[in-house]
N, CA, C and O of each residue as an XYZ file, in Angstrom:
448
protein
N     160.867     90.082    113.205
C     159.813     90.823    112.452
C     160.195     90.757    111.059
O     161.365     90.975    110.744
N     159.234     90.449    110.120
C     159.551     90.371    108.774
C     159.497     91.809    108.138
O     160.410     92.217    107.420
N     158.412     92.537    108.429
C     158.269     93.922    107.813
C     157.419     94.902    108.683
O     156.639     94.427    109.508
N     157.531     96.123    108.542
C     156.780     97.048    109.205
C     156.560     98.341    108.417
O     157.394     98.725    107.598
N     155.495     98.971    108.657
C     155.271    100.236    108.131
C     154.503    101.155    109.154
O     153.616    100.611    109.812
N     154.742    102.419    109.342
C     154.204    103.271    110.227
C     153.957    104.694    109.729
O     154.470    105.174    108.718
N     153.127    105.301    110.542
C     152.811    106.652    110.153
C     152.475    107.599    111.306
O     151.674    107.137    112.119
N     152.878    108.695    111.509
C     152.571    109.623    112.663
C     151.350    110.520    112.115
O     151.419    111.025    110.995
N     150.329    110.685    112.875
C     149.122    111.351    112.536
C     148.781    112.312    113.627
O     149.080    112.032    114.788
N     148.175    113.428    113.326
C     147.622    114.307    114.137
C     146.284    113.691    114.608
O     145.500    113.328    113.731
N     145.941    113.536    115.928
C     144.874    112.971    116.518
C     143.597    113.819    116.188
O     143.161    114.614    117.020
N     143.043    113.655    115.050
C     141.802    114.340    114.578
C     140.743    113.297    114.154
O     141.024    112.098    114.150
N     139.544    113.750    113.802
C     138.666    112.744    113.271
C     139.065    112.174    111.907
O     138.490    111.157    111.518
N     139.982    112.737    111.170
C     140.396    112.204    109.855
C     141.528    111.273    110.003
O     142.000    110.721    109.008
N     141.989    111.066    111.180
C     143.118    110.085    111.544
C     142.769    108.622    111.201
O     143.577    107.811    110.750
N     141.487    108.385    111.464
C     141.090    106.908    111.056
C     141.218    106.659    109.715
O     141.774    105.632    109.327
N     140.672    107.655    108.793
C     140.739    107.463    107.371
C     142.216    107.339    106.865
O     142.500    106.570    105.947
N     143.117    108.099    107.475
C     144.472    108.022    107.006
C     145.092    106.662    107.446
O     145.833    106.049    106.678
N     144.791    106.204    108.664
C     145.342    104.917    109.260
C     144.785    103.799    108.337
O     145.537    102.880    108.014
N     143.509    103.837    107.901
C     143.053    102.762    107.011
C     143.763    102.698    105.606
O     143.903    101.643    104.987
N     144.225    104.000    105.135
C     144.898    104.100    103.925
C     146.242    103.440    104.147
O     146.661    102.687    103.268
N     146.923    103.643    105.188
C     148.199    103.105    105.566
C     148.069    101.483    105.453
O     148.888    100.838    104.798
N     147.096    100.937    106.064
C     146.834     99.492    106.075
C     146.561     99.014    104.650
O     147.097     97.981    104.251
N     145.788     99.690    103.910
C     145.542     99.238    102.472
C     146.766     99.244    101.605
O     147.073     98.275    100.910
N     147.424    100.299    101.656
C     148.673    100.449    100.816
C     149.782     99.456    101.185
O     150.463     98.876    100.340
N     149.925     99.292    102.619
C     150.871     98.416    103.184
C     150.685     96.922    102.683
O     151.538     96.282    102.068
N     149.444     96.484    103.044
C     149.044     95.070    102.683
C     149.122     94.737    101.212
O     149.482     93.640    100.787
N     148.749     95.797    100.441
C     148.795     95.548     98.940
C     150.335     95.293     98.506
O     150.666     94.387     97.740
N     151.203     96.185     99.080
C     152.556     95.964     98.835
C     153.282     94.802     99.256
O     154.293     94.376     98.698
N     152.661     94.250    100.381
C     153.153     92.944    100.978
C     152.458     91.831    100.316
O     152.684     90.706    100.759
N     151.698     91.953     99.387
C     150.850     90.832     98.661
C     149.983     90.172     99.685
O     149.750     88.965     99.621
N     149.478     90.967    100.668
C     148.516     90.465    101.665
C     147.121     91.105    101.541
O     146.359     91.166    102.506
N     146.823     91.569    100.349
C     145.632     92.160    100.084
C     144.344     91.498    100.611
O     143.387     92.219    100.893
N     144.279     90.299    100.741
C     143.179     89.520    101.330
C     142.912     89.768    102.731
O     141.873     89.330    103.226
N     143.793     90.463    103.459
C     143.618     90.780    104.879
C     143.236     92.249    104.985
O     143.123     92.740    106.108
N     143.024     93.005    103.868
C     142.881     94.447    103.917
C     141.579     94.737    104.727
O     141.603     95.567    105.636
N     140.543     94.117    104.429
C     139.213     94.430    105.064
C     139.242     94.236    106.604
O     138.883     95.122    107.381
N     139.688     93.031    106.987
C     139.767     92.754    108.453
C     140.749     93.722    109.131
O     140.396     94.286    110.167
N     141.924     93.935    108.617
C     142.902     94.806    109.240
C     142.399     96.190    109.272
O     142.612     96.828    110.303
N     141.752     96.766    108.282
C     141.272     98.111    108.244
C     140.233     98.375    109.171
O     140.170     99.491    109.687
N     139.287     97.357    109.490
C     138.189     97.499    110.422
C     138.864     97.626    111.837
O     138.519     98.509    112.622
N     139.864     96.681    112.134
C     140.521     96.684    113.353
C     141.256     98.012    113.563
O     141.088     98.603    114.629
N     142.037     98.508    112.647
C     142.716     99.796    112.665
C     141.797    100.874    112.979
O     142.053    101.650    113.899
N     140.653    100.985    112.219
C     139.712    101.919    112.398
C     139.172    101.952    113.971
O     139.210    103.016    114.589
N     138.734    100.898    114.507
C     138.356    100.714    115.815
C     139.347    101.224    116.815
O     138.964    101.923    117.754
N     140.667    100.887    116.645
C     141.755    101.338    117.485
C     141.946    102.835    117.569
O     142.089    103.445    118.629
N     141.936    103.426    116.251
C     142.165    104.931    116.146
C     141.041    105.546    116.720
O     141.266    106.430    117.546
N     139.721    105.223    116.418
C     138.594    105.975    116.871
C     138.458    105.759    118.418
O     137.825    106.584    119.078
N     139.000    104.739    118.972
C     138.876    104.556    120.398
C     139.920    105.414    121.157
O     139.759    105.655    122.354
N     141.016    105.887    120.449
C     142.107    106.645    121.036
C     141.749    108.157    120.819
O     141.888    108.950    121.750
N     141.305    108.543    119.637
C     141.113    109.974    119.261
C     140.091    110.648    120.195
O     140.446    111.755    120.599
N     138.970    110.233    120.592
C     138.093    110.831    121.360
C     138.517    111.064    122.819
O     137.905    111.839    123.555
N     139.537    110.395    123.183
C     140.046    110.589    124.590
C     141.189    111.684    124.551
O     141.757    111.961    125.607
N     141.521    112.269    123.460
C     142.576    113.232    123.372
C     141.872    114.734    123.475
O     140.948    115.098    122.748
N     142.414    115.440    124.395
C     142.037    116.936    124.524
C     142.172    117.651    123.281
O     143.267    117.738    122.725
N     141.017    118.222    122.765
C     141.162    118.885    121.462
C     141.845    120.219    121.551
O     142.274    120.737    120.520
N     141.974    120.810    122.717
C     142.509    122.162    122.928
C     144.117    121.911    122.805
O     144.830    122.902    122.645
N     144.648    120.752    122.868
C     146.081    120.528    122.641
C     146.264    119.683    121.500
O     145.574    118.679    121.321
N     147.243    120.085    120.661
C     147.552    119.356    119.433
C     148.320    118.086    119.839
O     149.408    118.149    120.413
N     147.753    117.008    119.540
C     148.434    115.647    119.985
C     148.503    114.816    118.730
O     147.730    114.992    117.788
N     149.507    113.854    118.747
C     149.708    112.980    117.702
C     149.547    111.528    118.095
O     149.706    111.174    119.263
N     149.236    110.698    117.141
C     149.162    109.227    117.467
C     150.201    108.657    116.367
O     150.531    109.258    115.345
N     150.628    107.448    116.751
C     151.515    106.683    115.917
C     150.795    105.418    115.419
O     150.320    104.681    116.283
N     150.665    105.094    114.170
C     150.074    103.916    113.718
C     151.040    103.068    113.152
O     151.954    103.550    112.483
N     150.929    101.691    113.371
C     151.951    100.784    112.706
C     151.137     99.457    112.276
O     150.174     98.976    112.874
N     151.751     98.978    111.096
C     151.354     97.716    110.591
C     152.554     96.899    110.622
O     153.571     97.315    110.066
N     152.535     95.594    111.314
C     153.790     94.777    111.444
C     153.424     93.436    110.937
O     152.332     92.943    111.218
N     154.300     92.826    110.196
C     154.281     91.386    109.840
C     155.347     90.671    110.504
O     156.537     90.783    110.209
N     154.778     89.783    111.595
C     155.886     89.104    112.333
C     156.365     87.877    111.638
O     155.808     87.441    110.631
N     157.430     87.314    112.204
C     158.005     86.022    111.733
C     157.083     84.815    111.913
O     157.148     83.831    111.176
N     156.241     84.935    112.903
C     155.281     83.750    113.134
C     154.084     83.863    112.317
O     153.187     83.031    112.454
N     153.987     84.807    111.486
C     152.758     84.790    110.482
C     151.648     85.606    111.002
O     150.597     85.600    110.361
N     151.736     86.301    112.067
C     150.749     87.268    112.493
C     150.985     88.704    111.922
O     152.076     89.253    111.769
N     149.794     89.184    111.648
C     149.858     90.651    111.266
C     149.295     91.450    112.413
O     148.238     91.148    112.966
N     150.089     92.542    112.768
C     149.679     93.387    113.955
C     149.247     94.795    113.410
O     149.914     95.329    112.525
N     148.196     95.362    113.907
C     147.866     96.693    113.703
C     147.780     97.367    115.118
O     147.080     96.928    116.031
N     148.602     98.526    115.197
C     148.881     99.011    116.410
C     148.646    100.593    116.353
O     148.871    101.270    115.350
N     148.155    101.097    117.586
C     148.067    102.581    117.659
C     148.798    102.925    118.957
O     148.611    102.239    119.961
N     149.585    103.924    118.958
C     150.360    104.317    120.160
C     149.998    105.990    120.329
O     150.200    106.829    119.451
N     149.447    106.239    121.600
C     149.034    107.566    121.672
C     150.394    108.354    122.117
O     151.460    107.755    122.255
N     150.263    109.603    122.303
C     151.526    110.549    122.530
C     152.051    110.193    123.873
O     153.233    110.438    124.111
N     151.245    109.600    124.841
C     151.765    109.326    126.101
C     152.473    107.871    126.091
O     152.908    107.414    127.147
N     152.577    107.166    124.900
C     153.209    105.985    124.694
C     152.443    104.741    124.997
O     152.963    103.626    124.953
N     151.052    104.983    125.342
C     150.209    103.948    125.664
C     149.901    103.188    124.262
O     149.430    103.809    123.309
N     150.170    101.930    124.207
C     149.931    101.155    122.847
C     148.664    100.164    122.973
O     148.433     99.497    123.981
N     147.931    100.165    121.883
C     146.764     99.283    121.704
C     147.010     98.631    120.428
O     147.429     99.278    119.467
N     146.755     97.296    120.363
C     147.041     96.572    119.250
C     146.212     95.384    119.035
O     145.763     94.835    120.041
N     145.955     94.927    117.947
C     145.312     93.702    117.650
C     145.966     92.821    116.594
O     146.520     93.417    115.670
N     145.984     91.540    116.593
C     146.659     90.594    115.719
C     145.702     89.861    114.817
O     144.547     89.614    115.164
N     146.227     89.508    113.607
C     145.365     88.778    112.713
C     146.342     87.760    112.210
O     147.430     88.119    111.761
N     145.994     86.522    112.270
C     146.865     85.359    111.639
C     146.698     85.416    110.059
O     145.610     85.547    109.500
N     147.845     85.309    109.458
C     147.913     85.462    108.014
C     147.834     84.148    107.484
O     147.639     84.051    106.273
N     147.958     83.034    108.223
C     147.827     81.650    107.639
C     146.915     80.741    108.552
O     146.619     81.085    109.697
N     146.543     79.714    108.053
C     145.705     78.756    108.786
C     146.722     77.851    109.658
O     147.928     77.857    109.410
N     146.165     77.081    110.687
C     147.216     76.182    111.372
C     148.033     75.233    110.498
O     149.115     74.775    110.864
N     147.445     74.955    109.296
C     148.238     74.185    108.324
C     149.261     74.791    107.569
O     150.056     74.169    106.865
N     149.230     76.128    107.737
C     150.269     76.988    106.915
C     149.834     77.474    105.640
O     150.633     78.034    104.890
N     148.603     77.301    105.326
C     148.017     77.805    104.158
C     147.556     79.192    104.337
O     147.172     79.575    105.442
N     147.574     80.029    103.221
C     147.090     81.418    103.319
C     145.720     81.458    103.909
O     144.915     80.624    103.493
N     145.339     82.319    104.830
C     144.083     82.473    105.438
C     143.212     83.140    104.418
O     143.621     84.085    103.743
N     141.993     82.632    104.312
C     141.057     83.133    103.273
C     139.980     83.930    104.124
O     139.362     83.420    105.059
N     139.826     85.236    103.693
C     138.847     85.942    104.347
C     137.405     85.656    103.778
O     136.395     85.713    104.481
N     137.408     85.339    102.418
C     136.155     84.998    101.807
C     136.334     83.599    101.150
O     136.554     83.539     99.940
N     136.247     82.462    101.913
C     136.484     81.144    101.468
C     135.607     80.728    100.229
O     135.930     79.763     99.536
N     134.638     81.383    100.005
C     133.619     80.992     98.898
C     134.130     81.393     97.587
O     133.571     80.948     96.585
N     135.166     82.213     97.477
C     135.579     82.689     96.153
C     136.589     81.637     95.677
O     137.394     81.089     96.430
N     136.468     81.381     94.246
C     137.458     80.480     93.647
C     138.804     80.809     93.880
O     139.063     81.992     94.097
N     139.891     79.806     93.874
C     141.194     80.026     94.281
C     141.790     80.974     93.184
O     142.731     81.715     93.468
N     141.270     80.951     92.000
C     142.006     81.623     90.861
C     141.781     83.245     90.997
O     142.498     84.034     90.380
N     140.831     83.622     91.770
C     140.643     84.967     91.977
C     141.300     85.647     93.191
O     141.424     85.060     94.265
N     141.706     86.874     92.986
C     142.359     87.460     94.285
C     141.375     87.434     95.446
O     140.167     87.591     95.264
N     141.893     87.240     96.593
C     141.197     87.167     97.822
C     141.187     88.502     98.517
O     140.624     88.627     99.605
């Protein structure tokens, strides 16, 4: 694993927003800002699928992680308090090893 960042959150409706902030700040610091939109959408879907399944009468936490693997994949993951992990991966490069472009119509000189 090249890098990782994580955050423990109370499983409330605001957890998705906090998880998206983790994704944004982490990818910007790793110079992978071009993946922010896709990774944020996936993280949001993962968190919102876990939070409604949690009993509101009991305070529960979730653990969200952003991982950059040696093989060039970016992983967004949510782990509930019972240890059940749900994750999605995003390739950071094309098969040719070039940076993956989320918006290929933009000129190369502009940030992606």
